[in-house]
C-alpha positions in Angstrom: -4.4 -17.7 13.3 -8.0 -17.3 12.6 -9.5 -17.6 9.2 -10.6 -14.0 9.3 -6.9 -13.0 10.4 -5.7 -14.6 7.5 -8.0 -13.3 5.0 -7.3 -9.8 6.3 -3.5 -10.5 6.0 -4.0 -11.5 2.4 -5.9 -8.6 1.4 -3.4 -6.2 3.1 -0.6 -7.6 1.3 -2.5 -7.5 -1.9 -3.0 -4.1 -1.2 0.8 -3.4 -0.5 1.5 -5.3 -3.9 -1.1 -3.0 -5.7 0.4 0.1 -4.4 4.0 -1.1 -5.7 2.3 -1.7 -9.1 0.9 1.7 -9.0 4.4 3.2 -8.3 5.9 1.4 -11.1 3.3 2.6 -13.5 3.8 6.2 -12.6 7.5 5.8 -12.8 7.3 4.5 -16.1 5.1 7.5 -17.0 7.7 9.7 -15.6 10.2 8.2 -18.0 7.9 9.1 -21.0 6.2 12.3 -19.9 7.3 16.0 -20.5 10.1 17.5 -18.5 7.6 19.5 -16.5 5.5 16.4 -15.8 8.4 13.8 -14.9 8.9 15.4 -11.2 4.9 15.0 -10.5 5.1 11.4 -11.8 8.2 10.6 -9.7 6.7 12.3 -6.8 3.5 10.3 -7.1 5.6 7.0 -7.5 7.3 7.8 -4.2 4.0 8.1 -2.4 2.9 5.0 -3.9 5.8 3.3 -2.4 5.1 4.8 0.8 1.9 3.7 1.1 2.9 0.2 0.1 5.3 0.5 3.3 2.6 1.6 5.4 0.2 -1.4 4.2 3.2 -3.8 4.9 3.8 -2.3 8.4 -0.1 -2.3 9.1 -0.4 -5.9 8.0 2.3 -7.1 10.5 0.9 -5.2 13.7 -1.1 -7.1 16.1 -3.8 -4.9 17.0 -5.7 -5.6 20.1 -8.9 -3.5 19.5 -10.7 -3.7 16.5 -12.4 -0.4 15.7 -14.9 -1.8 13.2 -16.0 -4.6 15.7 -15.5 -2.6 18.5 -14.2 -5.3 20.6 -11.1 -7.1 21.2 -9.7 -9.8 19.3 
């Protein structure tokens, strides 16, 4: 694994952790929100967890083409 790959891996994993933290914060807000707002905060928490899962899946992918660099790795 090259240095750029490990940096990229670390950044994506950090992103997944950030999404999980946001999900936790949204869930905490749901617990203290008015009844009409609770469902919205809970849904936001679920969506952040989905983003975290996607970030983790993306980190595990072995992409052969880098769209930014325009070449194969």
